Jmol script that loads the backbone (N, CA, C; Angstrom):
load data "model"
ATOM      1  N   MET A   1      -9.423 -12.596   8.396  1.00  0.00           N
ATOM      2  CA  MET A   1      -8.998 -13.743   7.862  1.00  0.00           C
ATOM      3  C   MET A   1      -9.643 -14.301   6.925  1.00  0.00           C
ATOM      4  N   ARG A   2      -8.455 -14.486   5.461  1.00  0.00           N
ATOM      5  CA  ARG A   2      -9.132 -14.760   4.420  1.00  0.00           C
ATOM      6  C   ARG A   2      -9.415 -16.466   4.398  1.00  0.00           C
ATOM      7  N   THR A   3     -10.487 -16.689   3.749  1.00  0.00           N
ATOM      8  CA  THR A   3     -10.919 -18.040   3.623  1.00  0.00           C
ATOM      9  C   THR A   3     -10.129 -18.899   2.739  1.00  0.00           C
ATOM     10  N   ARG A   4      -9.832 -19.927   2.987  1.00  0.00           N
ATOM     11  CA  ARG A   4      -8.977 -20.703   2.368  1.00  0.00           C
ATOM     12  C   ARG A   4     -10.121 -21.752   1.472  1.00  0.00           C
ATOM     13  N   THR A   5      -9.544 -21.795  -0.526  1.00  0.00           N
ATOM     14  CA  THR A   5     -10.688 -22.496  -1.187  1.00  0.00           C
ATOM     15  C   THR A   5      -9.470 -23.354  -1.640  1.00  0.00           C
ATOM     16  N   PRO A   6      -9.388 -24.772  -1.304  1.00  0.00           N
ATOM     17  CA  PRO A   6      -8.358 -25.341  -2.085  1.00  0.00           C
ATOM     18  C   PRO A   6      -9.165 -25.872  -3.395  1.00  0.00           C
ATOM     19  N   CYS A   7      -7.954 -25.302  -4.329  1.00  0.00           N
ATOM     20  CA  CYS A   7      -8.557 -25.598  -5.848  1.00  0.00           C
ATOM     21  C   CYS A   7      -7.169 -26.336  -6.721  1.00  0.00           C
ATOM     22  N   VAL A   8      -7.732 -27.036  -7.690  1.00  0.00           N
ATOM     23  CA  VAL A   8      -6.931 -27.515  -8.617  1.00  0.00           C
ATOM     24  C   VAL A   8      -7.300 -26.674 -10.338  1.00  0.00           C
ATOM     25  N   TYR A   9      -6.098 -26.279 -10.648  1.00  0.00           N
ATOM     26  CA  TYR A   9      -6.416 -25.718 -12.154  1.00  0.00           C
ATOM     27  C   TYR A   9      -5.466 -25.832 -13.242  1.00  0.00           C
ATOM     28  N   LEU A  10      -6.170 -25.422 -14.395  1.00  0.00           N
ATOM     29  CA  LEU A  10      -5.369 -25.443 -15.385  1.00  0.00           C
ATOM     30  C   LEU A  10      -5.345 -24.166 -16.200  1.00  0.00           C
ATOM     31  N   LEU A  11      -3.979 -23.717 -16.907  1.00  0.00           N
ATOM     32  CA  LEU A  11      -4.276 -22.494 -17.068  1.00  0.00           C
ATOM     33  C   LEU A  11      -3.377 -22.805 -18.884  1.00  0.00           C
ATOM     34  N   ALA A  12      -3.726 -22.111 -19.658  1.00  0.00           N
ATOM     35  CA  ALA A  12      -3.145 -22.143 -21.186  1.00  0.00           C
ATOM     36  C   ALA A  12      -2.623 -21.232 -21.691  1.00  0.00           C
ATOM     37  N   SER A  13      -1.776 -21.525 -22.701  1.00  0.00           N
ATOM     38  CA  SER A  13      -1.260 -20.047 -23.212  1.00  0.00           C
ATOM     39  C   SER A  13      -1.863 -19.439 -24.552  1.00  0.00           C
ATOM     40  N   ALA A  14      -2.939 -20.414 -25.089  1.00  0.00           N
ATOM     41  CA  ALA A  14      -3.682 -20.059 -26.004  1.00  0.00           C
ATOM     42  C   ALA A  14      -4.991 -21.496 -25.992  1.00  0.00           C
ATOM     43  N   PRO A  15      -5.629 -21.408 -26.919  1.00  0.00           N
ATOM     44  CA  PRO A  15      -6.841 -22.859 -26.941  1.00  0.00           C
ATOM     45  C   PRO A  15      -5.929 -23.789 -27.460  1.00  0.00           C
ATOM     46  N   ARG A  16      -6.183 -24.980 -26.737  1.00  0.00           N
ATOM     47  CA  ARG A  16      -4.954 -26.269 -26.939  1.00  0.00           C
ATOM     48  C   ARG A  16      -3.543 -25.561 -27.050  1.00  0.00           C
ATOM     49  N   GLY A  17      -3.036 -24.968 -26.360  1.00  0.00           N
ATOM     50  CA  GLY A  17      -1.576 -24.251 -26.509  1.00  0.00           C
ATOM     51  C   GLY A  17      -0.962 -25.048 -25.159  1.00  0.00           C
ATOM     52  N   THR A  18       0.094 -24.532 -24.860  1.00  0.00           N
ATOM     53  CA  THR A  18       0.498 -25.129 -23.574  1.00  0.00           C
ATOM     54  C   THR A  18       0.055 -24.880 -22.632  1.00  0.00           C
ATOM     55  N   LEU A  19      -0.096 -25.946 -21.812  1.00  0.00           N
ATOM     56  CA  LEU A  19      -0.871 -26.277 -20.531  1.00  0.00           C
ATOM     57  C   LEU A  19       0.234 -26.493 -19.255  1.00  0.00           C
ATOM     58  N   TYR A  20      -0.663 -25.680 -17.796  1.00  0.00           N
ATOM     59  CA  TYR A  20       0.069 -25.669 -16.730  1.00  0.00           C
ATOM     60  C   TYR A  20      -0.752 -26.102 -15.654  1.00  0.00           C
ATOM     61  N   ALA A  21      -0.515 -27.101 -14.882  1.00  0.00           N
ATOM     62  CA  ALA A  21      -1.726 -27.665 -13.771  1.00  0.00           C
ATOM     63  C   ALA A  21      -1.148 -27.139 -12.278  1.00  0.00           C
ATOM     64  N   GLY A  22      -1.719 -26.568 -11.738  1.00  0.00           N
ATOM     65  CA  GLY A  22      -1.436 -26.001 -10.229  1.00  0.00           C
ATOM     66  C   GLY A  22      -2.336 -26.609  -9.214  1.00  0.00           C
ATOM     67  N   VAL A  23      -2.243 -26.223  -8.007  1.00  0.00           N
ATOM     68  CA  VAL A  23      -3.120 -26.413  -7.172  1.00  0.00           C
ATOM     69  C   VAL A  23      -2.709 -25.106  -5.921  1.00  0.00           C
ATOM     70  N   THR A  24      -3.522 -24.781  -5.168  1.00  0.00           N
ATOM     71  CA  THR A  24      -3.572 -23.410  -4.630  1.00  0.00           C
ATOM     72  C   THR A  24      -4.630 -23.323  -3.265  1.00  0.00           C
ATOM     73  N   SER A  25      -4.262 -22.828  -2.230  1.00  0.00           N
ATOM     74  CA  SER A  25      -5.676 -22.787  -1.200  1.00  0.00           C
ATOM     75  C   SER A  25      -6.195 -21.316  -1.356  1.00  0.00           C
ATOM     76  N   ASP A  26      -5.728 -20.521  -2.451  1.00  0.00           N
ATOM     77  CA  ASP A  26      -6.116 -18.985  -2.777  1.00  0.00           C
ATOM     78  C   ASP A  26      -5.910 -18.839  -4.547  1.00  0.00           C
ATOM     79  N   PRO A  27      -7.073 -19.407  -4.818  1.00  0.00           N
ATOM     80  CA  PRO A  27      -7.156 -19.439  -6.734  1.00  0.00           C
ATOM     81  C   PRO A  27      -6.796 -17.654  -7.157  1.00  0.00           C
ATOM     82  N   ILE A  28      -7.894 -16.991  -6.250  1.00  0.00           N
ATOM     83  CA  ILE A  28      -7.762 -15.619  -6.878  1.00  0.00           C
ATOM     84  C   ILE A  28      -6.445 -14.914  -6.924  1.00  0.00           C
ATOM     85  N   GLN A  29      -5.860 -15.093  -5.596  1.00  0.00           N
ATOM     86  CA  GLN A  29      -4.303 -14.476  -5.372  1.00  0.00           C
ATOM     87  C   GLN A  29      -3.600 -15.336  -6.639  1.00  0.00           C
ATOM     88  N   ARG A  30      -3.621 -16.391  -6.298  1.00  0.00           N
ATOM     89  CA  ARG A  30      -2.559 -17.727  -7.153  1.00  0.00           C
ATOM     90  C   ARG A  30      -2.447 -17.456  -8.551  1.00  0.00           C
ATOM     91  N   ILE A  31      -3.662 -17.195  -9.305  1.00  0.00           N
ATOM     92  CA  ILE A  31      -3.753 -16.866 -10.641  1.00  0.00           C
ATOM     93  C   ILE A  31      -3.432 -15.569 -11.025  1.00  0.00           C
ATOM     94  N   TRP A  32      -4.126 -14.556 -10.126  1.00  0.00           N
ATOM     95  CA  TRP A  32      -3.496 -13.183 -10.354  1.00  0.00           C
ATOM     96  C   TRP A  32      -1.954 -12.984 -10.482  1.00  0.00           C
ATOM     97  N   GLN A  33      -1.187 -13.915  -9.742  1.00  0.00           N
ATOM     98  CA  GLN A  33       0.201 -13.966  -9.586  1.00  0.00           C
ATOM     99  C   GLN A  33       0.733 -14.244 -11.346  1.00  0.00           C
ATOM    100  N   HIS A  34      -0.086 -15.418 -11.772  1.00  0.00           N
ATOM    101  CA  HIS A  34       0.666 -16.082 -12.944  1.00  0.00           C
ATOM    102  C   HIS A  34      -0.005 -15.077 -14.023  1.00  0.00           C
ATOM    103  N   ARG A  35      -0.821 -14.461 -13.798  1.00  0.00           N
ATOM    104  CA  ARG A  35      -1.205 -13.543 -14.768  1.00  0.00           C
ATOM    105  C   ARG A  35      -0.234 -12.246 -15.084  1.00  0.00           C
ATOM    106  N   ASN A  36       0.093 -12.038 -13.746  1.00  0.00           N
ATOM    107  CA  ASN A  36       0.880 -10.690 -14.169  1.00  0.00           C
ATOM    108  C   ASN A  36       2.362 -10.917 -13.982  1.00  0.00           C
ATOM    109  N   ASP A  37       3.077 -12.494 -14.232  1.00  0.00           N
ATOM    110  CA  ASP A  37       4.339 -13.104 -14.403  1.00  0.00           C
ATOM    111  C   ASP A  37       5.207 -12.453 -13.274  1.00  0.00           C
ATOM    112  N   LEU A  38       4.212 -12.617 -11.989  1.00  0.00           N
ATOM    113  CA  LEU A  38       4.986 -12.455 -10.516  1.00  0.00           C
ATOM    114  C   LEU A  38       5.413 -13.569  -9.886  1.00  0.00           C
ATOM    115  N   THR A  39       5.561 -14.916 -10.505  1.00  0.00           N
ATOM    116  CA  THR A  39       6.167 -15.739 -10.372  1.00  0.00           C
ATOM    117  C   THR A  39       7.321 -16.413 -11.421  1.00  0.00           C
ATOM    118  N   GLU A  40       8.179 -16.701 -10.694  1.00  0.00           N
ATOM    119  CA  GLU A  40       9.607 -17.304 -11.693  1.00  0.00           C
ATOM    120  C   GLU A  40       9.085 -18.874 -12.451  1.00  0.00           C
ATOM    121  N   GLY A  41       9.455 -18.696 -13.459  1.00  0.00           N
ATOM    122  CA  GLY A  41       9.406 -20.116 -14.019  1.00  0.00           C
ATOM    123  C   GLY A  41       8.480 -20.584 -15.172  1.00  0.00           C
ATOM    124  N   PHE A  42       7.772 -21.725 -15.249  1.00  0.00           N
ATOM    125  CA  PHE A  42       7.161 -22.166 -16.384  1.00  0.00           C
ATOM    126  C   PHE A  42       5.988 -21.269 -16.986  1.00  0.00           C
ATOM    127  N   THR A  43       4.902 -20.724 -16.438  1.00  0.00           N
ATOM    128  CA  THR A  43       4.036 -19.697 -16.626  1.00  0.00           C
ATOM    129  C   THR A  43       4.683 -18.519 -16.999  1.00  0.00           C
ATOM    130  N   ARG A  44       5.703 -17.827 -16.696  1.00  0.00           N
ATOM    131  CA  ARG A  44       6.198 -16.766 -17.099  1.00  0.00           C
ATOM    132  C   ARG A  44       7.074 -17.207 -18.428  1.00  0.00           C
ATOM    133  N   ARG A  45       7.680 -18.208 -18.558  1.00  0.00           N
ATOM    134  CA  ARG A  45       8.784 -18.404 -19.703  1.00  0.00           C
ATOM    135  C   ARG A  45       7.689 -18.809 -20.814  1.00  0.00           C
ATOM    136  N   HIS A  46       6.620 -19.632 -20.843  1.00  0.00           N
ATOM    137  CA  HIS A  46       5.592 -19.461 -21.866  1.00  0.00           C
ATOM    138  C   HIS A  46       4.462 -19.188 -22.123  1.00  0.00           C
ATOM    139  N   GLY A  47       4.450 -18.192 -21.319  1.00  0.00           N
ATOM    140  CA  GLY A  47       3.050 -17.090 -21.567  1.00  0.00           C
ATOM    141  C   GLY A  47       1.809 -17.503 -21.446  1.00  0.00           C
ATOM    142  N   VAL A  48       1.716 -18.548 -20.106  1.00  0.00           N
ATOM    143  CA  VAL A  48       0.733 -19.475 -19.532  1.00  0.00           C
ATOM    144  C   VAL A  48       0.030 -18.722 -18.654  1.00  0.00           C
ATOM    145  N   HIS A  49      -0.920 -17.973 -19.445  1.00  0.00           N
ATOM    146  CA  HIS A  49      -1.959 -17.032 -18.338  1.00  0.00           C
ATOM    147  C   HIS A  49      -3.438 -17.136 -18.354  1.00  0.00           C
ATOM    148  N   ALA A  50      -4.116 -17.872 -19.237  1.00  0.00           N
ATOM    149  CA  ALA A  50      -5.544 -18.167 -19.103  1.00  0.00           C
ATOM    150  C   ALA A  50      -6.029 -19.217 -18.209  1.00  0.00           C
ATOM    151  N   LEU A  51      -6.948 -18.803 -17.512  1.00  0.00           N
ATOM    152  CA  LEU A  51      -7.593 -20.116 -16.538  1.00  0.00           C
ATOM    153  C   LEU A  51      -8.585 -20.632 -17.362  1.00  0.00           C
ATOM    154  N   VAL A  52      -8.296 -21.815 -17.749  1.00  0.00           N
ATOM    155  CA  VAL A  52      -9.420 -22.609 -18.489  1.00  0.00           C
ATOM    156  C   VAL A  52     -10.282 -23.651 -18.026  1.00  0.00           C
ATOM    157  N   TRP A  53      -9.379 -23.922 -16.428  1.00  0.00           N
ATOM    158  CA  TRP A  53     -10.204 -24.836 -16.223  1.00  0.00           C
ATOM    159  C   TRP A  53     -10.009 -24.856 -14.423  1.00  0.00           C
ATOM    160  N   TYR A  54     -10.968 -24.998 -13.603  1.00  0.00           N
ATOM    161  CA  TYR A  54     -10.543 -25.100 -12.450  1.00  0.00           C
ATOM    162  C   TYR A  54     -11.857 -26.256 -11.332  1.00  0.00           C
ATOM    163  N   GLU A  55     -10.848 -26.717 -10.082  1.00  0.00           N
ATOM    164  CA  GLU A  55     -12.028 -27.515  -9.432  1.00  0.00           C
ATOM    165  C   GLU A  55     -12.080 -27.328  -7.771  1.00  0.00           C
ATOM    166  N   LEU A  56     -12.775 -27.082  -7.423  1.00  0.00           N
ATOM    167  CA  LEU A  56     -13.032 -26.888  -6.134  1.00  0.00           C
ATOM    168  C   LEU A  56     -13.079 -28.115  -5.053  1.00  0.00           C
ATOM    169  N   HIS A  57     -12.135 -28.051  -3.921  1.00  0.00           N
ATOM    170  CA  HIS A  57     -11.832 -29.257  -3.568  1.00  0.00           C
ATOM    171  C   HIS A  57     -12.343 -28.663  -1.848  1.00  0.00           C
ATOM    172  N   PRO A  58     -12.593 -29.695  -1.028  1.00  0.00           N
ATOM    173  CA  PRO A  58     -13.266 -29.820   0.391  1.00  0.00           C
ATOM    174  C   PRO A  58     -11.684 -29.160   1.369  1.00  0.00           C
ATOM    175  N   ASP A  59     -10.798 -29.538   0.814  1.00  0.00           N
ATOM    176  CA  ASP A  59      -9.459 -29.645   1.402  1.00  0.00           C
ATOM    177  C   ASP A  59      -8.247 -29.586   1.044  1.00  0.00           C
ATOM    178  N   MET A  60      -7.257 -29.323   1.205  1.00  0.00           N
ATOM    179  CA  MET A  60      -6.018 -29.763   0.496  1.00  0.00           C
ATOM    180  C   MET A  60      -5.583 -30.817   0.006  1.00  0.00           C
ATOM    181  N   LEU A  61      -5.675 -31.689   0.892  1.00  0.00           N
ATOM    182  CA  LEU A  61      -4.738 -33.279   0.459  1.00  0.00           C
ATOM    183  C   LEU A  61      -5.654 -33.783  -0.611  1.00  0.00           C
ATOM    184  N   SER A  62      -7.175 -33.554  -0.849  1.00  0.00           N
ATOM    185  CA  SER A  62      -7.735 -33.974  -1.819  1.00  0.00           C
ATOM    186  C   SER A  62      -7.317 -33.426  -3.037  1.00  0.00           C
ATOM    187  N   ALA A  63      -7.245 -31.857  -2.726  1.00  0.00           N
ATOM    188  CA  ALA A  63      -6.851 -31.241  -4.074  1.00  0.00           C
ATOM    189  C   ALA A  63      -5.316 -31.562  -4.697  1.00  0.00           C
ATOM    190  N   ILE A  64      -4.452 -31.558  -3.558  1.00  0.00           N
ATOM    191  CA  ILE A  64      -3.128 -32.398  -4.033  1.00  0.00           C
ATOM    192  C   ILE A  64      -3.220 -33.449  -4.658  1.00  0.00           C
ATOM    193  N   THR A  65      -3.914 -34.434  -4.335  1.00  0.00           N
ATOM    194  CA  THR A  65      -3.989 -35.704  -4.799  1.00  0.00           C
ATOM    195  C   THR A  65      -4.512 -35.480  -6.048  1.00  0.00           C
ATOM    196  N   ARG A  66      -5.716 -34.669  -6.298  1.00  0.00           N
ATOM    197  CA  ARG A  66      -6.435 -35.000  -7.757  1.00  0.00           C
ATOM    198  C   ARG A  66      -4.955 -33.822  -8.831  1.00  0.00           C
ATOM    199  N   GLU A  67      -4.315 -32.982  -8.139  1.00  0.00           N
ATOM    200  CA  GLU A  67      -3.232 -32.041  -8.816  1.00  0.00           C
ATOM    201  C   GLU A  67      -2.361 -33.193  -9.494  1.00  0.00           C
ATOM    202  N   LYS A  68      -2.057 -34.180  -8.855  1.00  0.00           N
ATOM    203  CA  LYS A  68      -0.952 -35.060  -9.008  1.00  0.00           C
ATOM    204  C   LYS A  68      -1.350 -35.922 -10.208  1.00  0.00           C
ATOM    205  N   ARG A  69      -2.531 -36.353  -9.756  1.00  0.00           N
ATOM    206  CA  ARG A  69      -3.336 -37.404 -10.681  1.00  0.00           C
ATOM    207  C   ARG A  69      -3.407 -36.427 -12.060  1.00  0.00           C
ATOM    208  N   ILE A  70      -3.814 -35.510 -12.103  1.00  0.00           N
ATOM    209  CA  ILE A  70      -4.076 -34.643 -13.844  1.00  0.00           C
ATOM    210  C   ILE A  70      -2.352 -34.367 -13.849  1.00  0.00           C
ATOM    211  N   LYS A  71      -1.524 -34.136 -13.317  1.00  0.00           N
ATOM    212  CA  LYS A  71      -0.264 -33.866 -14.072  1.00  0.00           C
ATOM    213  C   LYS A  71      -0.060 -35.161 -14.814  1.00  0.00           C
ATOM    214  N   SER A  72      -0.003 -36.270 -14.020  1.00  0.00           N
ATOM    215  CA  SER A  72       0.412 -37.331 -14.743  1.00  0.00           C
ATOM    216  C   SER A  72      -0.421 -38.041 -16.099  1.00  0.00           C
ATOM    217  N   TRP A  73      -1.539 -37.457 -16.700  1.00  0.00           N
ATOM    218  CA  TRP A  73      -2.393 -37.751 -17.225  1.00  0.00           C
ATOM    219  C   TRP A  73      -1.938 -37.477 -19.374  1.00  0.00           C
ATOM    220  N   LYS A  74      -1.974 -38.058 -19.876  1.00  0.00           N
ATOM    221  CA  LYS A  74      -1.968 -37.659 -21.521  1.00  0.00           C
ATOM    222  C   LYS A  74      -2.559 -36.408 -21.712  1.00  0.00           C
ATOM    223  N   ARG A  75      -2.082 -35.471 -22.131  1.00  0.00           N
ATOM    224  CA  ARG A  75      -2.166 -34.191 -22.839  1.00  0.00           C
ATOM    225  C   ARG A  75      -3.805 -34.571 -23.744  1.00  0.00           C
ATOM    226  N   ALA A  76      -3.835 -35.413 -24.083  1.00  0.00           N
ATOM    227  CA  ALA A  76      -5.518 -35.584 -24.578  1.00  0.00           C
ATOM    228  C   ALA A  76      -6.210 -35.729 -23.560  1.00  0.00           C
ATOM    229  N   TRP A  77      -6.050 -36.231 -22.723  1.00  0.00           N
ATOM    230  CA  TRP A  77      -7.169 -36.445 -21.508  1.00  0.00           C
ATOM    231  C   TRP A  77      -6.836 -35.030 -20.631  1.00  0.00           C
ATOM    232  N   LYS A  78      -6.120 -34.358 -20.660  1.00  0.00           N
ATOM    233  CA  LYS A  78      -6.200 -32.900 -20.216  1.00  0.00           C
ATOM    234  C   LYS A  78      -7.039 -31.956 -21.226  1.00  0.00           C
ATOM    235  N   LEU A  79      -7.018 -32.043 -22.438  1.00  0.00           N
ATOM    236  CA  LEU A  79      -7.691 -31.276 -23.426  1.00  0.00           C
ATOM    237  C   LEU A  79      -9.339 -31.570 -23.206  1.00  0.00           C
ATOM    238  N   GLU A  80      -9.304 -33.160 -23.116  1.00  0.00           N
ATOM    239  CA  GLU A  80     -10.509 -33.530 -23.054  1.00  0.00           C
ATOM    240  C   GLU A  80     -11.550 -32.974 -21.825  1.00  0.00           C
ATOM    241  N   LEU A  81     -10.775 -32.656 -20.430  1.00  0.00           N
ATOM    242  CA  LEU A  81     -11.224 -32.317 -19.266  1.00  0.00           C
ATOM    243  C   LEU A  81     -11.991 -30.954 -19.419  1.00  0.00           C
ATOM    244  N   ILE A  82     -10.716 -30.180 -20.290  1.00  0.00           N
ATOM    245  CA  ILE A  82     -11.147 -28.483 -20.382  1.00  0.00           C
ATOM    246  C   ILE A  82     -12.232 -28.367 -21.323  1.00  0.00           C
ATOM    247  N   GLU A  83     -12.195 -29.380 -22.608  1.00  0.00           N
ATOM    248  CA  GLU A  83     -13.244 -28.953 -23.512  1.00  0.00           C
ATOM    249  C   GLU A  83     -14.617 -29.171 -22.785  1.00  0.00           C
ATOM    250  N   SER A  84     -14.865 -30.281 -22.195  1.00  0.00           N
ATOM    251  CA  SER A  84     -15.899 -30.977 -21.515  1.00  0.00           C
ATOM    252  C   SER A  84     -16.491 -29.814 -20.924  1.00  0.00           C
ATOM    253  N   ALA A  85     -15.782 -29.160 -19.889  1.00  0.00           N
ATOM    254  CA  ALA A  85     -16.322 -28.074 -19.012  1.00  0.00           C
ATOM    255  C   ALA A  85     -15.971 -26.667 -19.692  1.00  0.00           C
ATOM    256  N   ASN A  86     -15.459 -26.162 -20.479  1.00  0.00           N
ATOM    257  CA  ASN A  86     -15.219 -25.084 -21.496  1.00  0.00           C
ATOM    258  C   ASN A  86     -14.567 -24.961 -22.801  1.00  0.00           C
ATOM    259  N   PRO A  87     -15.855 -25.672 -23.670  1.00  0.00           N
ATOM    260  CA  PRO A  87     -15.460 -25.867 -24.950  1.00  0.00           C
ATOM    261  C   PRO A  87     -14.770 -24.531 -25.688  1.00  0.00           C
ATOM    262  N   GLN A  88     -15.391 -23.504 -25.359  1.00  0.00           N
ATOM    263  CA  GLN A  88     -14.810 -22.029 -25.879  1.00  0.00           C
ATOM    264  C   GLN A  88     -13.196 -21.737 -25.616  1.00  0.00           C
ATOM    265  N   TRP A  89     -12.927 -22.635 -24.530  1.00  0.00           N
ATOM    266  CA  TRP A  89     -11.864 -22.287 -23.832  1.00  0.00           C
ATOM    267  C   TRP A  89     -11.195 -20.663 -23.309  1.00  0.00           C
ATOM    268  N   ARG A  90     -12.685 -20.335 -22.657  1.00  0.00           N
ATOM    269  CA  ARG A  90     -12.784 -18.879 -22.407  1.00  0.00           C
ATOM    270  C   ARG A  90     -11.986 -18.694 -21.127  1.00  0.00           C
ATOM    271  N   ASP A  91     -11.287 -17.853 -20.980  1.00  0.00           N
ATOM    272  CA  ASP A  91     -10.467 -17.241 -19.807  1.00  0.00           C
ATOM    273  C   ASP A  91     -11.513 -17.377 -18.293  1.00  0.00           C
ATOM    274  N   LEU A  92     -11.484 -18.177 -17.431  1.00  0.00           N
ATOM    275  CA  LEU A  92     -12.516 -18.099 -16.316  1.00  0.00           C
ATOM    276  C   LEU A  92     -12.082 -17.335 -15.048  1.00  0.00           C
ATOM    277  N   TYR A  93     -10.878 -16.479 -15.251  1.00  0.00           N
ATOM    278  CA  TYR A  93     -10.592 -15.875 -14.158  1.00  0.00           C
ATOM    279  C   TYR A  93     -11.697 -14.938 -13.514  1.00  0.00           C
ATOM    280  N   SER A  94     -12.305 -14.005 -14.101  1.00  0.00           N
ATOM    281  CA  SER A  94     -13.726 -13.422 -13.818  1.00  0.00           C
ATOM    282  C   SER A  94     -14.582 -14.387 -13.232  1.00  0.00           C
ATOM    283  N   ALA A  95     -14.695 -15.523 -13.523  1.00  0.00           N
ATOM    284  CA  ALA A  95     -15.912 -16.606 -13.035  1.00  0.00           C
ATOM    285  C   ALA A  95     -15.256 -16.712 -11.471  1.00  0.00           C
ATOM    286  N   ILE A  96     -14.102 -16.896 -11.184  1.00  0.00           N
ATOM    287  CA  ILE A  96     -13.754 -17.244  -9.727  1.00  0.00           C
ATOM    288  C   ILE A  96     -13.721 -15.862  -9.054  1.00  0.00           C
ATOM    289  N   ILE A  97     -13.298 -14.917  -9.762  1.00  0.00           N
ATOM    290  CA  ILE A  97     -13.631 -13.216  -8.977  1.00  0.00           C
ATOM    291  C   ILE A  97     -15.104 -13.433  -8.620  1.00  0.00           C
ATOM    292  N   GLY A  98     -16.016 -13.316  -9.329  1.00  0.00           N
ATOM    293  CA  GLY A  98     -17.246 -13.250  -9.127  1.00  0.00           C
ATOM    294  C   GLY A  98     -17.878 -14.468  -8.175  1.00  0.00           C
ATOM    295  N   ALA A  99     -17.356 -15.400  -8.011  1.00  0.00           N
ATOM    296  CA  ALA A  99     -18.151 -16.637  -7.377  1.00  0.00           C
ATOM    297  C   ALA A  99     -17.558 -16.138  -5.719  1.00  0.00           C
ATOM    298  N   SER A 100     -16.323 -15.377  -5.712  1.00  0.00           N
ATOM    299  CA  SER A 100     -15.682 -15.607  -4.191  1.00  0.00           C
ATOM    300  C   SER A 100     -16.676 -13.986  -3.759  1.00  0.00           C
ATOM    301  N   ALA A 101     -17.388 -13.184  -4.840  1.00  0.00           N
ATOM    302  CA  ALA A 101     -18.100 -11.926  -3.887  1.00  0.00           C
ATOM    303  C   ALA A 101     -19.143 -12.452  -3.951  1.00  0.00           C
ATOM    304  N   ALA A 102     -19.510 -13.393  -4.392  1.00  0.00           N
ATOM    305  CA  ALA A 102     -21.514 -13.821  -4.238  1.00  0.00           C
ATOM    306  C   ALA A 102     -21.314 -14.153  -3.043  1.00  0.00           C
ATOM    307  N   PRO A 103     -22.335 -13.869  -2.039  1.00  0.00           N
ATOM    308  CA  PRO A 103     -23.151 -14.160  -1.006  1.00  0.00           C
ATOM    309  C   PRO A 103     -23.241 -15.858  -0.582  1.00  0.00           C
ATOM    310  N   ALA A 104     -22.776 -16.214   0.395  1.00  0.00           N
ATOM    311  CA  ALA A 104     -23.008 -17.447   0.449  1.00  0.00           C
ATOM    312  C   ALA A 104     -24.801 -17.896   0.536  1.00  0.00           C
ATOM    313  N   SER A 105     -25.152 -19.094   0.247  1.00  0.00           N
ATOM    314  CA  SER A 105     -26.253 -19.516   0.067  1.00  0.00           C
ATOM    315  C   SER A 105     -26.811 -20.599   1.175  1.00  0.00           C
TER     316      SER A 105
END
end "model"
wireframe off; spacefill off
backbone 0.3
color backbone group
């Protein structure tokens, strides 16, 4: 059985480009779906594929609450959130893949 990892994430089309906020219990699979245009909608239409920020949560309720809060933010606040953790706007997808492969401490 796959372990659930509640996660809020921000995708971008390019540095300071179009942003998308989402929530999932399986970040590796969900981001992969976005990257490969397997989901209809906003991210496919706007080419929003780079994972530029994410935050893990202990449960889905807290993740959903945080996602809703971030979605209501001004764009400038979202940019500040991303740039405080990822100033180069690197694609962090490989980081979440590596984190899931790391042995538990």
